[in-house]
C-alpha positions as CSV (number, residue, x, y, z in Angstrom):
1,M,7.2,-12.6,0.6
2,P,10.3,-13.7,-1.3
3,V,10.1,-17.3,0.1
4,I,6.8,-19.2,0.5
5,E,6.8,-22.5,2.5
6,T,4.4,-25.2,1.4
7,S,4.1,-29.0,1.5
8,S,1.0,-28.9,-0.8
9,L,1.2,-27.0,-4.0
10,D,-1.7,-24.7,-5.1
11,Y,-1.3,-25.4,-8.9
12,I,-3.3,-22.3,-10.0
13,F,-1.2,-20.1,-7.8
14,I,2.1,-21.8,-8.8
15,Q,1.3,-21.8,-12.5
16,G,0.6,-18.1,-12.4
17,R,3.9,-17.3,-10.6
18,L,5.9,-19.5,-13.0
19,L,4.4,-17.9,-16.1
20,E,5.5,-14.5,-14.8
21,A,9.1,-15.6,-14.4
22,D,11.9,-15.2,-17.0
23,L,13.7,-18.2,-15.4
24,V,12.2,-21.1,-13.4
25,L,14.7,-23.0,-11.4
26,V,13.8,-26.5,-10.0
27,D,15.7,-28.6,-7.5
28,L,15.7,-32.3,-8.3
29,D,16.0,-34.3,-5.1
30,D,12.8,-34.3,-3.0
31,V,11.2,-31.9,-5.4
32,I,11.1,-33.9,-8.7
33,L,12.3,-37.3,-7.6
34,T,12.9,-39.1,-4.4
35,P,14.4,-42.4,-3.4
36,A,12.1,-45.4,-2.8
37,Q,13.2,-45.4,0.9
38,Y,14.8,-43.0,3.4
39,I,18.4,-44.1,2.8
40,C,19.9,-42.4,-0.3
41,S,17.8,-39.3,0.3
42,S,19.5,-35.9,0.6
43,T,18.1,-35.6,4.2
44,W,19.6,-39.0,5.1
45,Y,22.9,-38.3,3.5
46,A,23.5,-35.0,5.4
47,Q,22.4,-36.6,8.7
48,Y,24.6,-39.7,8.2
49,I,27.6,-37.5,7.5
50,R,27.0,-35.5,10.7
51,N,26.5,-38.7,12.7
52,T,29.6,-40.3,11.3
53,K,31.8,-37.3,11.9
54,S,30.6,-37.0,15.5
55,H,31.8,-40.6,16.1
56,I,35.1,-40.7,14.2
57,N,36.3,-37.2,13.2
58,E,38.6,-37.0,16.2
59,R,40.1,-40.4,15.5
60,I,40.5,-40.0,11.7
61,E,42.8,-37.2,10.7
62,D,42.9,-37.9,7.0
63,N,39.9,-36.1,5.6
64,S,40.6,-37.5,2.2
65,L,39.6,-40.9,3.5
66,L,36.3,-39.5,4.7
67,T,35.8,-37.8,1.4
68,T,36.3,-41.0,-0.5
69,Y,34.1,-42.9,1.8
70,F,31.2,-40.5,1.6
71,A,31.5,-40.1,-2.1
72,D,31.5,-43.9,-2.6
73,I,28.5,-44.3,-0.3
74,L,26.4,-41.7,-2.2
75,Y,27.4,-42.9,-5.7
76,N,26.7,-46.5,-5.0
77,C,23.5,-45.6,-3.1
78,F,22.2,-43.7,-6.1
79,T,23.1,-46.7,-8.3
80,A,21.4,-49.2,-6.0
81,T,18.1,-47.4,-5.4
82,S,15.1,-46.6,-7.5
83,F,13.5,-43.2,-7.6
84,N,9.8,-42.2,-7.5
85,A,8.1,-39.0,-8.6
86,V,7.5,-36.6,-5.8
87,D,4.4,-35.2,-7.6
88,S,3.5,-36.2,-11.1
89,N,1.2,-33.2,-11.5
90,L,4.2,-30.9,-10.8
91,I,6.3,-32.8,-13.3
92,N,3.5,-32.4,-15.9
93,L,3.2,-28.7,-15.2
94,L,6.9,-28.0,-15.5
95,T,7.4,-30.2,-18.6
96,S,4.5,-28.4,-20.4
97,L,5.9,-25.0,-19.3
98,S,9.5,-25.9,-20.5
99,S,8.5,-25.8,-24.2
100,K,7.6,-22.1,-24.0
101,H,9.4,-20.8,-20.9
102,L,12.9,-21.2,-19.5
103,V,12.7,-24.1,-17.0
104,I,16.1,-25.2,-15.7
105,G,17.1,-27.9,-13.1
106,L,19.4,-26.7,-10.3
107,T,20.7,-29.6,-8.3
108,G,23.2,-30.3,-5.5
109,R,24.2,-33.5,-7.4
110,T,27.6,-33.5,-9.0
111,G,28.2,-33.8,-12.7
112,L,29.3,-37.4,-12.2
113,F,25.6,-38.2,-11.8
114,S,24.4,-36.3,-14.9
115,E,23.9,-39.4,-17.2
116,Q,22.2,-41.4,-14.5
117,T,20.1,-38.5,-13.4
118,G,19.0,-37.8,-17.0
119,E,17.8,-41.4,-17.3
120,W,15.7,-41.1,-14.2
121,L,14.2,-37.8,-15.3
122,T,13.3,-39.3,-18.6
123,K,11.6,-42.3,-16.9
124,L,9.6,-40.0,-14.7
125,G,8.6,-37.8,-17.6
126,M,10.4,-34.6,-16.5
127,K,11.8,-32.5,-19.4
128,F,13.7,-29.2,-18.9
129,T,14.1,-26.5,-21.5
130,E,16.7,-27.3,-24.2
131,S,18.8,-24.3,-23.6
132,E,21.7,-23.3,-25.8
133,V,23.8,-22.8,-22.7
134,E,26.0,-25.7,-21.7
135,F,29.2,-25.5,-19.6
136,S,31.6,-27.8,-18.0
137,N,34.6,-26.4,-16.1
138,S,36.1,-29.6,-14.8
139,T,35.2,-32.6,-12.6
140,D,34.3,-29.9,-10.0
141,S,30.8,-28.5,-10.4
142,P,29.1,-26.5,-11.6
143,I,28.4,-28.0,-15.0
144,M,25.3,-27.7,-17.1
145,S,24.0,-30.6,-19.2
146,N,20.6,-31.2,-20.8
147,G,18.9,-28.3,-19.1
148,V,20.2,-29.1,-15.6
149,I,22.9,-27.2,-13.6
150,Y,24.9,-29.6,-11.4
151,V,26.1,-27.5,-8.6
152,G,27.7,-30.3,-6.6
153,H,27.8,-30.6,-2.8
154,E,30.3,-30.4,0.0
155,I,31.3,-34.0,0.7
156,I,32.1,-33.4,4.3
157,T,28.8,-31.7,5.1
158,G,26.5,-33.3,2.6
159,L,25.0,-29.9,1.8
160,P,24.8,-28.4,-1.8
161,K,27.4,-25.8,-2.8
162,D,26.2,-22.2,-3.2
163,K,23.5,-22.4,-5.9
164,G,23.5,-18.7,-6.2
165,K,27.2,-18.6,-7.2
166,A,26.6,-21.5,-9.6
167,L,24.0,-19.3,-11.5
168,N,26.7,-16.7,-12.3
169,E,28.0,-18.9,-15.1
170,F,24.6,-19.4,-16.5
171,I,23.8,-15.7,-16.5
172,K,27.1,-14.8,-18.2
173,L,26.3,-17.2,-21.1
174,Y,22.5,-16.8,-21.4
175,P,21.8,-14.2,-24.2
176,K,18.6,-12.7,-22.9
177,P,18.0,-10.5,-19.8
178,I,16.6,-12.2,-16.7
179,E,14.3,-9.9,-14.6
180,K,12.4,-12.4,-12.4
181,I,13.4,-15.8,-11.0
182,V,11.3,-18.5,-9.3
183,L,13.1,-21.3,-7.4
184,I,11.4,-24.5,-6.2
185,D,13.6,-26.1,-3.6
186,D,13.3,-28.2,-0.4
187,I,16.3,-26.6,1.4
188,I,15.9,-23.1,2.9
189,R,19.7,-22.5,2.7
190,N,19.5,-22.8,-1.1
191,H,16.8,-20.2,-1.2
192,H,18.9,-17.8,0.8
193,H,21.8,-18.3,-1.6
194,V,19.8,-17.8,-4.8
195,E,17.9,-14.8,-3.2
196,R,21.3,-13.2,-2.5
197,F,22.4,-13.8,-6.1
198,A,19.2,-12.2,-7.3
199,E,19.7,-9.1,-5.2
200,E,23.2,-8.7,-6.6
201,Y,21.9,-8.7,-10.2
202,N,18.8,-6.7,-9.3
203,I,16.5,-9.6,-10.2
204,E,13.1,-10.1,-8.7
205,Y,13.0,-13.3,-6.7
206,L,10.3,-15.7,-5.5
207,G,11.2,-18.9,-3.6
208,I,8.9,-21.8,-3.1
209,Y,10.2,-23.8,-0.1
210,Y,8.7,-27.2,-0.9
211,T,8.6,-29.5,2.1
212,K,6.3,-32.3,0.9
213,V,8.9,-35.2,1.2
214,Y,10.3,-34.1,4.5
215,N,6.9,-33.8,6.1
216,S,5.8,-37.1,4.7
217,Y,8.2,-38.9,7.0
218,F,6.4,-37.5,10.0
219,Q,3.0,-38.2,8.5
220,K,4.0,-41.9,8.6
221,G,4.5,-41.5,12.3
222,F,8.3,-41.5,12.3
223,S,10.3,-39.3,14.7
224,L,13.8,-37.9,14.0
225,S,15.3,-40.7,16.1
226,D,13.2,-43.2,14.2
227,L,14.6,-41.9,10.9
228,D,18.2,-42.2,12.2
229,A,17.5,-45.8,13.2
230,I,15.8,-46.6,9.9
231,G,18.7,-45.2,7.9
232,N,21.3,-47.0,9.9
233,I,19.4,-50.3,9.6
234,Q,19.0,-49.9,5.9
235,L,22.7,-49.0,5.5
236,F,23.9,-51.8,7.7
237,H,21.9,-54.5,5.8
238,W,22.9,-53.0,2.4
239,L,26.6,-53.0,3.3
240,E,26.4,-56.6,4.5
241,D,25.0,-57.7,1.1
242,Q,24.7,-55.2,-1.7
243,K,23.1,-57.8,-4.0
244,Q,19.9,-57.7,-1.9
245,A,17.3,-55.0,-2.3
246,I,17.5,-52.1,0.1
247,L,15.1,-52.5,3.0
248,S,11.9,-50.4,2.8
249,D,11.3,-47.8,5.6
250,E,8.6,-50.1,7.0
251,E,10.9,-53.2,7.0
252,A,13.7,-51.2,8.7
253,F,11.2,-49.8,11.2
254,S,9.9,-53.2,12.0
255,I,13.4,-54.4,12.7
256,Y,14.0,-51.4,14.9
257,N,10.9,-52.1,16.9
258,K,11.7,-55.8,17.2
259,D,15.4,-55.6,18.1
260,G,15.4,-52.2,19.8
261,L,18.4,-51.5,17.5
262,V,21.5,-50.4,18.0
263,C,21.8,-52.6,15.0
264,S,25.5,-52.4,15.3
265,I,25.3,-48.7,15.0
266,N,28.8,-48.6,16.4
267,Y,29.9,-50.9,13.7
268,L,28.8,-48.4,11.1
269,Y,31.1,-45.8,12.6
270,Q,34.2,-47.9,13.2
271,E,37.4,-46.7,11.5
272,S,38.0,-50.2,10.1
273,V,34.5,-50.2,8.4
274,I,35.2,-46.9,6.8
275,I,38.5,-48.2,5.4
276,N,37.0,-51.6,4.3
277,N,34.0,-50.0,2.6
278,T,36.2,-47.7,0.5
279,T,38.6,-50.4,-0.5
280,A,36.4,-53.5,-0.8
281,F,32.6,-52.8,-0.8
282,F,32.8,-50.3,-3.7
283,N,35.4,-51.9,-5.9
């Protein structure tokens, strides 16, 4: 099968598949590193955008305002949070492999986060192959820096841009033929894009759809509605005072159970809050 779903990696199987590949592509968020709490995760960000748009999209016609707001939220969220390794064994395997095989990061983050991302990867011990390929078109992704391709994401959906299309630039510049690709990613849509790219170039493709982080939320006993509430409470408290630490999932869930939340959920989606956050909270 071209895509295999798993939340628990079989390292003997994975290592064998990676050794067979000419190019190993690795997503970052929720594959290599993950925020210390639900807020700031890629899952939270996409869901928060959907919730916000459903509340205010009909009342705010200027999408540039939304774009600025969501970009500021994500940038400052990444700055405020700490990140943990999703699986230190996977990091060790990939880092060891990167010295002899081509192991490249492929992330939906924008190039604006490249320096900050590189610092966190170093802290967690993740090292990608030092490829001779580097490219930077503009402030718009894709760019490639220190072994990571920053594809960028659609601000208004929170989803990564087409990772398959982003690989076009790499393939054009890489001097050796690529006959087999393996991608480890936690979003099925990204697998479809890269698989389509591989078909166009007649490249064999194997996708590992890695769901460890997403499944971990439910292993803690949280439902989808719980996660919505947890994220809203964390965001609400953080926006009220950004000098304080972001609430943990357990702290936010305790508030949810105690107060029944709506934790001013309507407040989070008011037009005035969107405007104030873009002009005051993040300046």
